[in-house]
C-alpha positions in Angstrom: -0.3 0.0 -0.3 1.5 3.7 -0.6 -0.3 6.9 0.6 -3.0 7.6 3.0 -6.1 9.1 3.1 -7.0 12.3 4.4 -9.9 12.8 6.1 -12.8 14.5 4.4 -11.3 14.3 0.9 -12.2 11.7 -2.0 -9.9 9.1 -2.3 -9.7 5.8 -4.4 -8.6 2.8 -3.2 -6.6 1.4 -6.1 -5.8 -2.1 -6.3 -3.3 -2.8 -9.5 -4.3 -4.0 -12.7 -7.9 -4.0 -11.5 -11.6 -2.6 -12.6 -10.8 0.6 -10.4 -9.2 2.4 -13.2 -12.7 2.9 -14.3 -12.9 5.2 -11.0 -9.8 7.3 -12.0 -10.3 7.6 -15.5 -14.0 8.8 -15.0 -12.3 11.5 -12.4 -9.9 12.7 -15.1 -12.8 12.7 -17.8 -14.5 14.9 -15.1 -11.4 16.8 -13.4 -12.7 16.4 -10.4 -9.7 16.5 -7.8 -9.0 13.0 -5.9 -6.5 11.3 -3.6 -5.4 8.2 -4.9 -4.3 5.4 -2.2 -2.6 2.0 -4.3 -2.3 -1.3 -3.0 -0.3 -4.8 -4.7 -1.5 -7.7 -5.4 -0.5 -10.3 -3.6 2.0 -13.4 -5.0 -0.8 -15.2 -5.6 -2.3 -12.0 -7.5 -5.3 -11.7 -4.5 -6.0 -8.1 -3.0 -4.4 -7.4 0.2 -6.1 -7.8 3.5 -5.1 -3.9 4.0 -8.5 -3.6 2.0 -10.6 -5.3 4.6 -9.7 -2.5 6.7 -11.3 0.0 4.4 -14.5 -2.1 3.3 -15.6 -5.3 4.7 -15.7 -6.3 0.9 -11.6 -6.7 0.4 -12.2 -6.1 -3.1 -11.0 -2.4 -5.2 -12.7 -0.3 -6.1 -13.2 1.5 -2.9 -13.9 5.6 -2.5 -14.0 7.2 0.4 -15.1 10.6 1.2 -16.0 11.9 5.0 -18.2 9.4 6.2 -19.1 7.8 2.7 -17.7 4.4 2.0 -18.6 2.8 -0.8 -17.2 -0.2 -3.3 -18.9 -1.6 -6.4 -17.6 0.2 -9.8 -22.0 0.6 -10.6 -22.6 2.2 -7.2 -19.7 4.8 -7.9 -20.8 6.2 -10.7 -22.6 9.0 -8.6 -23.5 11.6 -11.6 -25.4 13.6 -9.2 -22.3 14.1 -6.8 -19.3 14.7 -9.0 -21.0 15.1 -12.2 -22.2 18.5 -11.8 -21.8 19.8 -15.5 -23.4 16.4 -17.2 -20.1 15.9 -19.2 -20.8 12.2 -19.0 -24.6 12.5 -18.6 -26.2 9.9 -21.8 -28.8 11.8 -23.9 -32.5 10.8 -23.7 -32.0 8.2 -26.8 -29.2 6.3 -25.2 -30.6 6.2 -21.5 -31.5 2.9 -21.5 -28.3 1.8 -23.3 -26.2 3.5 -21.0 -28.5 1.4 -18.0 -28.3 -1.4 -19.9 -24.6 -1.9 -20.7 -23.5 -0.5 -17.0 -25.3 -3.5 -15.7 -24.5 -6.2 -18.6 -20.5 -5.4 -18.2 -20.9 -7.0 -14.7 -24.0 -8.6 -14.4 -23.4 -11.0 -17.7 -19.5 -10.4 -19.2 -17.0 -10.7 -16.5 -18.6 -13.7 -14.6 -18.0 -15.2 -18.2 -14.5 -13.9 -19.0 -13.6 -14.2 -14.7 -14.6 -18.0 -15.2 -12.2 -18.5 -18.1 -9.4 -17.3 -16.2 -10.0 -19.7 -13.4 -10.4 -22.9 -15.8 -7.6 -21.3 -17.5 -5.1 -21.2 -14.3 -6.6 -24.7 -13.1 -4.2 -26.9 -14.4 -1.0 -25.1 -13.3 -3.0 -25.4 -9.5 -4.1 -28.9 -9.3 -1.5 -31.3 -7.8 0.9 -32.8 -10.2 -0.5 -36.2 -10.6 -4.5 -34.5 -11.4 -3.1 -32.2 -13.8 -4.2 -33.9 -16.7 -7.3 -34.3 -15.5 -8.1 -31.0 -14.5 -6.6 -30.0 -18.4 -9.5 -31.9 -19.6 -12.1 -30.3 -17.6 -10.7 -27.1 -18.3 -10.7 -27.9 -22.3 -14.4 -29.3 -21.9 -15.3 -25.7 -20.7 -13.7 -23.8 -22.8 -15.2 -25.7 -25.7 -18.5 -26.4 -24.8 -19.7 -23.8 -22.5 -17.4 -20.6 -21.9 -16.4 -20.0 -25.9 -19.4 -20.4 -26.9 -20.9 -18.0 -24.5 -18.4 -15.1 -25.5 -18.5 -15.5 -29.2 -22.1 -14.8 -28.4 -21.3 -11.6 -26.3 -18.9 -10.6 -29.0 -21.3 -10.9 -31.6 -23.9 -8.7 -29.2 -21.0 -6.4 -28.7 -20.2 -5.8 -32.4 -23.6 -5.3 -33.3 -24.2 -2.5 -30.9 -21.2 -0.6 -31.9 -21.6 -0.9 -35.3 -25.4 1.2 -34.0 -24.2 3.2 -31.6 -20.8 4.3 -32.5 -18.1 5.6 -30.9 -20.0 5.2 -27.4 -22.3 2.2 -26.1 -24.9 5.0 -25.7 -24.3 7.0 -28.5 -23.4 10.7 -28.5 -20.4 12.5 -28.7 -18.6 11.1 -25.3 -18.2 8.6 -22.6 -20.9 7.9 -20.1 -21.1 5.0 -17.2 -21.8 2.4 -19.6 -18.0 3.0 -21.4 -16.6 3.8 -17.7 -17.9 0.3 -16.8 -17.2 -1.6 -20.5 -13.7 -0.7 -20.7 -12.4 -3.0 -18.5 -14.0 -6.8 -19.1 -13.1 -5.6 -23.1 -9.3 -4.5 -22.3 -9.0 -7.7 -20.1 -10.7 -9.3 -22.7 -8.8 -8.3 -25.4 -5.5 -8.8 -24.1 -5.9 -12.0 -22.5 -8.3 -13.3 -25.2 -8.0 -11.7 -28.6 -8.9 -14.7 -31.2 -12.4 -14.6 -29.3 -13.6 -10.4 -29.6 -14.4 -8.3 -32.5 -13.3 -5.7 -34.5 -15.5 -2.8 -32.9 -14.3 -4.1 -30.0 -11.2 -4.0 -30.2 -11.2 -0.2 -31.8 -13.2 0.8 -28.7 -10.6 -0.6 -26.2 -8.1 1.7 -29.0 -10.0 4.9 -28.5 -10.3 4.6 -24.7 -6.6 3.6 -24.1 -5.8 7.0 -26.5 -7.8 9.8 -24.6 -5.9 12.1 -22.6 -8.1 11.4 -19.7 -7.3 8.0 -19.6 -3.9 7.9 -20.1 -3.1 10.4 -16.7 -5.3 7.6 -14.8 -2.7 5.1 -16.0 0.1 7.1 -15.2 -1.3 8.0 -12.0 -2.1 4.5 -11.0 1.3 3.6 -11.6 0.7 1.3 -14.6 -2.3 -0.9 -16.1 -1.3 -4.3 -17.4 -4.2 -3.9 -19.9 -3.5 -0.4 -21.0 
Protein backbone atom coordinates (compact mmCIF):
# COMPACT_ATOMS: atom_id res chain seq x y z
CA UNK A 1 0.00 0.00 0.00
CA UNK A 2 1.20 3.56 -0.67
CA UNK A 3 0.01 6.97 0.54
CA UNK A 4 -2.51 7.63 3.31
CA UNK A 5 -6.00 9.06 2.83
CA UNK A 6 -6.91 12.52 4.13
CA UNK A 7 -10.19 12.62 6.07
CA UNK A 8 -13.09 14.30 4.24
CA UNK A 9 -11.28 14.25 0.87
CA UNK A 10 -12.41 12.01 -1.95
CA UNK A 11 -10.03 9.05 -1.93
CA UNK A 12 -9.88 6.18 -4.38
CA UNK A 13 -8.47 2.92 -3.02
CA UNK A 14 -6.93 1.39 -6.12
CA UNK A 15 -5.66 -2.16 -6.61
CA UNK A 16 -3.16 -2.61 -9.43
CA UNK A 17 -4.51 -4.07 -12.70
CA UNK A 18 -8.08 -3.97 -11.41
CA UNK A 19 -11.54 -2.61 -12.13
CA UNK A 20 -10.74 0.56 -10.19
CA UNK A 21 -9.00 1.99 -13.27
CA UNK A 22 -12.57 2.79 -14.37
CA UNK A 23 -13.06 5.16 -11.47
CA UNK A 24 -9.74 6.91 -12.02
CA UNK A 25 -10.59 7.40 -15.70
CA UNK A 26 -14.02 8.82 -14.82
CA UNK A 27 -12.61 11.28 -12.29
CA UNK A 28 -9.93 12.38 -14.75
CA UNK A 29 -12.57 12.97 -17.44
CA UNK A 30 -14.56 15.08 -14.97
CA UNK A 31 -11.48 16.90 -13.60
CA UNK A 32 -12.57 15.98 -10.08
CA UNK A 33 -9.72 16.23 -7.55
CA UNK A 34 -9.04 13.07 -5.58
CA UNK A 35 -6.42 11.34 -3.52
CA UNK A 36 -5.13 7.95 -4.54
CA UNK A 37 -4.15 5.10 -2.25
CA UNK A 38 -2.65 2.18 -4.16
CA UNK A 39 -2.48 -1.45 -3.16
CA UNK A 40 -0.32 -4.20 -4.65
CA UNK A 41 -1.59 -7.69 -5.31
CA UNK A 42 -0.24 -10.58 -3.30
CA UNK A 43 1.98 -13.22 -4.89
CA UNK A 44 -1.13 -15.31 -5.66
CA UNK A 45 -2.65 -12.24 -7.39
CA UNK A 46 -5.32 -11.72 -4.71
CA UNK A 47 -5.95 -8.37 -3.02
CA UNK A 48 -4.06 -7.62 0.21
CA UNK A 49 -5.82 -7.83 3.56
CA UNK A 50 -5.39 -4.06 4.00
CA UNK A 51 -8.37 -3.45 1.72
CA UNK A 52 -10.67 -5.21 4.22
CA UNK A 53 -9.79 -2.49 6.70
CA UNK A 54 -11.46 -0.01 4.32
CA UNK A 55 -14.48 -2.12 3.32
CA UNK A 56 -15.52 -5.59 4.40
CA UNK A 57 -15.57 -6.79 0.76
CA UNK A 58 -11.79 -6.44 0.57
CA UNK A 59 -12.04 -5.66 -3.14
CA UNK A 60 -11.29 -2.62 -5.28
CA UNK A 61 -12.49 -0.04 -6.22
CA UNK A 62 -13.48 1.59 -2.97
CA UNK A 63 -13.99 5.31 -2.49
CA UNK A 64 -14.05 7.16 0.81
CA UNK A 65 -15.10 10.74 1.45
CA UNK A 66 -15.96 11.93 4.92
CA UNK A 67 -18.51 9.45 6.27
CA UNK A 68 -18.99 7.85 2.85
CA UNK A 69 -17.40 4.48 2.12
CA UNK A 70 -18.60 2.86 -1.09
CA UNK A 71 -17.50 -0.16 -3.11
CA UNK A 72 -18.69 -1.66 -6.42
CA UNK A 73 -17.88 0.20 -9.63
CA UNK A 74 -21.50 0.61 -10.73
CA UNK A 75 -22.49 2.18 -7.42
CA UNK A 76 -19.59 4.64 -7.52
CA UNK A 77 -20.86 6.42 -10.64
CA UNK A 78 -22.49 9.19 -8.60
CA UNK A 79 -23.43 11.54 -11.43
CA UNK A 80 -25.34 13.95 -9.22
CA UNK A 81 -22.34 14.27 -6.91
CA UNK A 82 -19.38 14.41 -9.27
CA UNK A 83 -20.78 15.18 -12.73
CA UNK A 84 -22.09 18.64 -11.94
CA UNK A 85 -21.85 19.79 -15.57
CA UNK A 86 -23.43 16.74 -17.20
CA UNK A 87 -20.21 15.75 -18.97
CA UNK A 88 -20.94 12.01 -18.78
CA UNK A 89 -24.73 12.16 -18.80
CA UNK A 90 -26.34 10.09 -21.59
CA UNK A 91 -28.73 11.65 -24.04
CA UNK A 92 -32.44 10.94 -23.69
CA UNK A 93 -32.14 8.48 -26.59
CA UNK A 94 -29.12 6.75 -25.05
CA UNK A 95 -30.38 6.48 -21.48
CA UNK A 96 -31.60 2.88 -21.77
CA UNK A 97 -28.38 1.66 -23.45
CA UNK A 98 -26.38 3.41 -20.76
CA UNK A 99 -28.34 1.61 -18.03
CA UNK A 100 -28.19 -1.73 -19.81
CA UNK A 101 -24.43 -1.84 -20.43
CA UNK A 102 -23.67 -0.47 -16.96
CA UNK A 103 -25.21 -3.66 -15.54
CA UNK A 104 -24.30 -5.97 -18.44
CA UNK A 105 -20.58 -5.42 -17.86
CA UNK A 106 -20.61 -7.09 -14.44
CA UNK A 107 -23.81 -9.13 -14.63
CA UNK A 108 -23.11 -10.97 -17.90
CA UNK A 109 -19.65 -10.32 -19.30
CA UNK A 110 -17.28 -10.35 -16.32
CA UNK A 111 -18.53 -13.71 -14.90
CA UNK A 112 -17.72 -15.39 -18.23
CA UNK A 113 -14.27 -13.82 -18.41
CA UNK A 114 -13.57 -14.60 -14.75
CA UNK A 115 -14.57 -18.24 -15.21
CA UNK A 116 -12.39 -18.53 -18.31
CA UNK A 117 -9.44 -17.13 -16.37
CA UNK A 118 -10.06 -19.47 -13.41
CA UNK A 119 -10.32 -22.57 -15.58
CA UNK A 120 -7.23 -21.43 -17.48
CA UNK A 121 -5.03 -21.48 -14.37
CA UNK A 122 -6.72 -24.49 -12.77
CA UNK A 123 -4.45 -27.18 -14.31
CA UNK A 124 -1.31 -25.42 -13.06
CA UNK A 125 -2.76 -25.05 -9.56
CA UNK A 126 -3.86 -28.70 -9.28
CA UNK A 127 -1.68 -31.42 -7.71
CA UNK A 128 0.81 -32.70 -10.28
CA UNK A 129 -0.81 -36.10 -10.80
CA UNK A 130 -4.25 -34.53 -11.30
CA UNK A 131 -3.17 -31.90 -13.84
CA UNK A 132 -4.02 -33.99 -16.93
CA UNK A 133 -7.56 -34.48 -15.62
CA UNK A 134 -7.99 -30.80 -14.84
CA UNK A 135 -6.61 -29.98 -18.28
CA UNK A 136 -9.36 -32.10 -19.85
CA UNK A 137 -11.99 -30.38 -17.70
CA UNK A 138 -10.69 -26.96 -18.75
CA UNK A 139 -10.78 -27.92 -22.43
CA UNK A 140 -14.36 -29.19 -22.09
CA UNK A 141 -15.48 -26.02 -20.29
CA UNK A 142 -13.89 -23.79 -22.91
CA UNK A 143 -15.17 -25.76 -25.90
CA UNK A 144 -18.69 -26.51 -24.70
CA UNK A 145 -19.54 -23.60 -22.44
CA UNK A 146 -17.28 -20.55 -22.13
CA UNK A 147 -16.08 -19.94 -25.68
CA UNK A 148 -19.55 -20.31 -27.30
CA UNK A 149 -21.03 -17.90 -24.76
CA UNK A 150 -18.23 -15.40 -25.22
CA UNK A 151 -18.74 -15.59 -28.98
CA UNK A 152 -22.42 -14.82 -28.46
CA UNK A 153 -21.54 -11.80 -26.33
CA UNK A 154 -18.92 -10.69 -28.84
CA UNK A 155 -21.63 -10.69 -31.51
CA UNK A 156 -23.97 -8.66 -29.31
CA UNK A 157 -21.27 -6.06 -28.65
CA UNK A 158 -20.23 -5.86 -32.31
CA UNK A 159 -23.80 -5.34 -33.45
CA UNK A 160 -24.44 -2.69 -30.83
CA UNK A 161 -21.28 -0.66 -31.48
CA UNK A 162 -21.96 -0.81 -35.22
CA UNK A 163 -25.18 1.09 -34.48
CA UNK A 164 -24.18 3.29 -31.55
CA UNK A 165 -20.83 4.53 -32.86
CA UNK A 166 -17.93 5.40 -30.60
CA UNK A 167 -19.86 5.07 -27.33
CA UNK A 168 -22.18 2.45 -25.90
CA UNK A 169 -24.93 4.99 -25.25
CA UNK A 170 -24.30 6.81 -28.52
CA UNK A 171 -23.62 10.53 -28.55
CA UNK A 172 -20.26 12.28 -28.57
CA UNK A 173 -18.93 11.52 -25.09
CA UNK A 174 -18.44 8.58 -22.72
CA UNK A 175 -21.09 7.69 -20.16
CA UNK A 176 -21.18 5.26 -17.22
CA UNK A 177 -21.68 2.40 -19.70
CA UNK A 178 -18.31 3.11 -21.30
CA UNK A 179 -16.50 3.46 -17.97
CA UNK A 180 -17.94 0.11 -16.93
CA UNK A 181 -17.26 -1.66 -20.22
CA UNK A 182 -13.62 -0.69 -20.63
CA UNK A 183 -12.23 -3.11 -18.05
CA UNK A 184 -13.88 -6.32 -19.31
CA UNK A 185 -13.15 -5.41 -22.92
CA UNK A 186 -9.52 -4.44 -22.41
CA UNK A 187 -8.81 -7.53 -20.30
CA UNK A 188 -10.64 -9.71 -22.86
CA UNK A 189 -8.62 -8.15 -25.69
CA UNK A 190 -5.40 -8.67 -23.72
CA UNK A 191 -6.00 -12.32 -22.80
CA UNK A 192 -8.20 -13.72 -25.59
CA UNK A 193 -7.87 -11.44 -28.63
CA UNK A 194 -9.01 -14.20 -30.97
CA UNK A 195 -12.47 -14.18 -29.35
CA UNK A 196 -13.18 -10.44 -29.46
CA UNK A 197 -14.58 -8.45 -32.40
CA UNK A 198 -13.09 -5.57 -34.35
CA UNK A 199 -15.54 -2.95 -33.03
CA UNK A 200 -14.73 -3.89 -29.45
CA UNK A 201 -10.99 -3.76 -30.22
CA UNK A 202 -11.46 -0.31 -31.75
CA UNK A 203 -13.37 0.84 -28.65
CA UNK A 204 -10.51 -0.26 -26.40
CA UNK A 205 -8.01 1.50 -28.65
CA UNK A 206 -9.99 4.75 -28.57
CA UNK A 207 -10.18 4.74 -24.79
CA UNK A 208 -6.49 4.00 -24.39
CA UNK A 209 -5.68 7.08 -26.48
CA UNK A 210 -7.81 9.47 -24.44
CA UNK A 211 -5.70 11.93 -22.41
CA UNK A 212 -7.85 11.37 -19.31
CA UNK A 213 -7.34 7.61 -19.49
CA UNK A 214 -3.59 8.06 -19.95
CA UNK A 215 -3.50 10.31 -16.88
CA UNK A 216 -5.39 7.66 -14.89
CA UNK A 217 -2.90 4.96 -15.90
CA UNK A 218 0.07 7.19 -15.10
CA UNK A 219 -1.27 8.06 -11.65
CA UNK A 220 -2.02 4.38 -10.99
CA UNK A 221 1.58 3.52 -11.73
CA UNK A 222 0.68 1.54 -14.83
CA UNK A 223 -2.05 -0.85 -15.92
CA UNK A 224 -1.33 -4.24 -17.45
CA UNK A 225 -4.20 -4.09 -19.95
CA UNK A 226 -3.44 -0.59 -21.27
